[in-house]
Backbone as CSV, one residue per row, in Angstrom:
resi,resn,N_x,N_y,N_z,CA_x,CA_y,CA_z,C_x,C_y,C_z
1,MET,-19.152,-0.434,-7.780,-17.927,0.123,-8.312,-17.819,-0.243,-9.787
2,CYS,-17.292,0.649,-10.549,-17.087,0.410,-11.973,-16.107,-0.740,-12.160
3,ARG,-16.421,-1.673,-13.021,-15.558,-2.836,-13.223,-14.176,-2.466,-13.746
4,ASN,-14.073,-1.352,-14.443,-12.787,-0.954,-15.019,-11.851,-0.330,-14.005
5,ILE,-12.343,0.023,-12.844,-11.484,0.590,-11.816,-10.952,-0.561,-10.976
6,ARG,-9.652,-0.735,-10.989,-9.009,-1.834,-10.285,-8.352,-1.335,-9.005
7,PRO,-8.269,-2.197,-7.993,-7.522,-1.813,-6.787,-6.082,-1.478,-7.172
8,LEU,-5.565,-0.427,-6.575,-4.213,0.027,-6.899,-3.267,-0.037,-5.712
9,ASN,-3.790,-0.346,-4.544,-2.963,-0.329,-3.333,-2.255,-1.657,-3.103
10,ASN,-1.061,-1.569,-2.568,-0.286,-2.712,-2.094,0.112,-3.672,-3.209
11,PHE,0.652,-3.120,-4.282,1.175,-3.930,-5.369,2.663,-3.678,-5.522
12,ALA,3.357,-4.688,-6.009,4.768,-4.539,-6.328,4.916,-4.802,-7.817
13,PRO,5.374,-3.884,-8.596,5.693,-2.501,-8.265,4.426,-1.681,-8.034
14,PRO,4.569,-0.522,-7.367,3.403,0.312,-7.063,2.697,0.802,-8.331
15,ALA,1.473,1.264,-8.139,0.683,1.795,-9.251,1.420,2.957,-9.911
16,THR,1.338,2.987,-11.226,1.976,4.065,-11.968,1.060,5.280,-12.032
17,ARG,1.638,6.390,-12.427,0.852,7.620,-12.588,-0.250,7.404,-13.627
18,ASP,0.052,6.666,-14.693,-0.944,6.399,-15.730,-2.097,5.546,-15.199
19,GLU,-1.794,4.572,-14.362,-2.854,3.734,-13.778,-3.760,4.563,-12.866
20,VAL,-3.161,5.445,-12.107,-3.937,6.307,-11.210,-4.821,7.247,-12.026
21,ARG,-4.264,7.815,-13.086,-5.044,8.727,-13.931,-6.173,7.968,-14.640
22,SER,-5.897,6.753,-15.096,-6.933,5.955,-15.756,-8.088,5.647,-14.803
23,ALA,-7.761,5.341,-13.562,-8.807,5.092,-12.569,-9.623,6.358,-12.324
24,ALA,-8.948,7.497,-12.252,-9.652,8.774,-12.057,-10.562,9.068,-13.241
25,LEU,-10.071,8.817,-14.446,-10.875,9.036,-15.648,-12.115,8.153,-15.639
26,GLN,-11.957,6.878,-15.306,-13.114,5.979,-15.238,-14.124,6.444,-14.195
27,TYR,-13.615,6.911,-13.058,-14.502,7.406,-11.999,-15.302,8.619,-12.487
28,VAL,-14.621,9.568,-13.103,-15.306,10.773,-13.579,-16.306,10.422,-14.679
29,ARG,-15.940,9.508,-15.557,-16.886,9.068,-16.584,-18.133,8.458,-15.958
30,LYS,-17.936,7.626,-14.950,-19.058,6.957,-14.297,-19.958,7.968,-13.598
31,VAL,-19.352,8.862,-12.830,-20.132,9.836,-12.059,-20.851,10.824,-12.976
32,SER,-20.175,11.261,-14.039,-20.771,12.256,-14.933,-21.759,11.644,-15.916
33,GLY,-21.631,10.348,-16.133,-22.505,9.692,-17.099,-22.096,9.954,-18.540
34,ALA,-20.867,10.438,-18.730,-20.401,10.760,-20.078,-19.021,10.167,-20.311
35,THR,-18.875,9.452,-21.419,-17.547,8.948,-21.749,-16.728,10.025,-22.437
36,LYS,-17.400,10.926,-23.122,-16.739,12.069,-23.756,-17.621,13.286,-23.485
37,PRO,-17.113,14.223,-22.690,-17.934,15.394,-22.358,-18.089,16.338,-23.552
38,SER,-19.117,17.160,-23.488,-19.307,18.181,-24.511,-18.191,19.218,-24.388
39,GLN,-18.030,20.041,-25.419,-17.017,21.089,-25.368,-17.262,22.033,-24.196
40,ALA,-18.508,22.273,-23.886,-18.847,23.173,-22.785,-18.401,22.614,-21.438
41,ASN,-18.332,21.279,-21.328,-17.971,20.643,-20.056,-16.554,20.071,-20.037
42,GLN,-15.811,20.195,-21.130,-14.491,19.585,-21.221,-13.540,20.073,-20.134
43,ALA,-13.512,21.370,-19.880,-12.589,21.917,-18.876,-12.920,21.389,-17.486
44,ALA,-14.201,21.345,-17.153,-14.614,20.840,-15.836,-14.284,19.355,-15.715
45,PHE,-14.500,18.608,-16.777,-14.217,17.177,-16.817,-12.723,16.937,-16.601
46,ASP,-11.884,17.646,-17.364,-10.433,17.492,-17.256,-9.926,17.888,-15.868
47,HIS,-10.483,18.969,-15.333,-10.085,19.418,-13.991,-10.420,18.340,-12.958
48,ALA,-11.603,17.760,-13.070,-12.015,16.719,-12.125,-11.086,15.510,-12.217
49,VAL,-10.747,15.094,-13.426,-9.860,13.935,-13.602,-8.511,14.212,-12.948
50,GLU,-7.925,15.366,-13.213,-6.613,15.690,-12.649,-6.665,15.801,-11.133
51,HIS,-7.708,16.422,-10.616,-7.839,16.588,-9.167,-8.022,15.224,-8.484
52,ILE,-8.867,14.387,-9.034,-9.106,13.062,-8.446,-7.853,12.199,-8.556
53,ALA,-7.122,12.298,-9.647,-5.872,11.541,-9.789,-4.870,11.977,-8.717
54,GLN,-4.784,13.273,-8.489,-3.862,13.796,-7.472,-4.247,13.295,-6.080
55,ILE,-5.513,13.364,-5.744,-5.995,12.917,-4.432,-5.821,11.405,-4.292
56,THR,-6.060,10.668,-5.358,-5.884,9.216,-5.323,-4.428,8.855,-5.075
57,GLN,-3.512,9.542,-5.758,-2.088,9.274,-5.546,-1.703,9.589,-4.106
58,GLU,-2.235,10.685,-3.575,-1.966,11.046,-2.180,-2.465,9.954,-1.239
59,LEU,-3.653,9.437,-1.507,-4.201,8.358,-0.695,-3.299,7.134,-0.755
60,LEU,-2.925,6.714,-1.953,-2.077,5.533,-2.102,-0.731,5.712,-1.409
61,ASP,-0.204,6.933,-1.447,1.090,7.208,-0.816,1.025,7.169,0.706
62,THR,-0.161,7.378,1.281,-0.265,7.442,2.740,-0.889,6.207,3.383
63,LEU,-1.459,5.305,2.579,-2.033,4.089,3.151,-0.945,3.213,3.745
64,VAL,-1.268,2.556,4.848,-0.332,1.678,5.541,-0.962,0.289,5.623
65,THR,-0.168,-0.728,5.356,-0.647,-2.100,5.475,0.476,-2.987,5.985
66,SER,0.095,-4.031,6.699,1.092,-4.988,7.174,1.183,-6.196,6.238
67,ALA,0.289,-6.268,5.270,0.293,-7.379,4.314,1.427,-7.192,3.314
68,PRO,2.020,-8.283,2.868,3.063,-8.156,1.851,2.449,-7.686,0.532
69,PRO,3.210,-6.949,-0.274,2.679,-6.478,-1.556,2.303,-7.652,-2.462
70,LYS,1.226,-7.470,-3.208,0.782,-8.491,-4.152,1.570,-8.341,-5.447
71,ASP,1.857,-9.465,-6.073,2.568,-9.477,-7.338,1.568,-9.219,-8.460
72,ARG,1.833,-8.237,-9.282,0.915,-7.858,-10.357,0.658,-9.004,-11.332
73,GLU,1.705,-9.730,-11.695,1.540,-10.813,-12.661,0.697,-11.947,-12.099
74,VAL,0.887,-12.284,-10.837,0.100,-13.336,-10.194,-1.367,-12.921,-10.122
75,GLU,-1.620,-11.678,-9.721,-3.002,-11.184,-9.621,-3.661,-11.133,-10.994
76,ALA,-2.914,-10.742,-12.018,-3.462,-10.708,-13.382,-3.817,-12.112,-13.857
77,ALA,-2.979,-13.096,-13.538,-3.261,-14.482,-13.913,-4.513,-14.983,-13.204
78,LYS,-4.664,-14.637,-11.929,-5.873,-15.036,-11.189,-7.118,-14.423,-11.825
79,ALA,-7.045,-13.153,-12.179,-8.188,-12.474,-12.793,-8.533,-13.098,-14.138
80,LYS,-7.507,-13.446,-14.904,-7.731,-14.075,-16.204,-8.404,-15.437,-16.032
81,ALA,-7.977,-16.199,-15.028,-8.594,-17.505,-14.753,-10.041,-17.348,-14.322
82,ARG,-10.306,-16.365,-13.478,-11.709,-16.113,-13.052,-12.576,-15.737,-14.243
83,SER,-12.036,-14.901,-15.121,-12.774,-14.481,-16.304,-13.049,-15.670,-17.227
84,ALA,-12.055,-16.504,-17.423,-12.230,-17.680,-18.294,-13.292,-18.609,-17.721
85,ALA,-13.272,-18.814,-16.413,-14.275,-19.678,-15.778,-15.666,-19.049,-15.873
86,ARG,-15.720,-17.745,-15.737,-17.012,-17.049,-15.775,-17.646,-17.115,-17.150
87,PHE,-16.838,-16.973,-18.196,-17.378,-16.907,-19.541,-17.240,-18.206,-20.318
88,ALA,-16.794,-19.256,-19.675,-16.695,-20.560,-20.352,-18.073,-21.148,-20.574
89,GLY,-18.224,-21.715,-21.692,-19.409,-22.491,-21.940,-20.528,-21.859,-22.543
């Protein structure tokens, strides 16, 4: 999985539309192998991003879990600590 795509399910507050679109954009970039498509492929690229964002939002809206929602700030602090430990030294 692309490192820039973060889990979006079961957070308080829920994932925003921008977060979902950003994940879709990263996915399309990874699959297409292009960070910026050519003019000839721009429409197909944009369509894929919008379609995947829509499907992703639908998925997030229908997933069910019994676990309590994770706090975004706590999870971000954990990730920052892991990163600091990984790159220390």
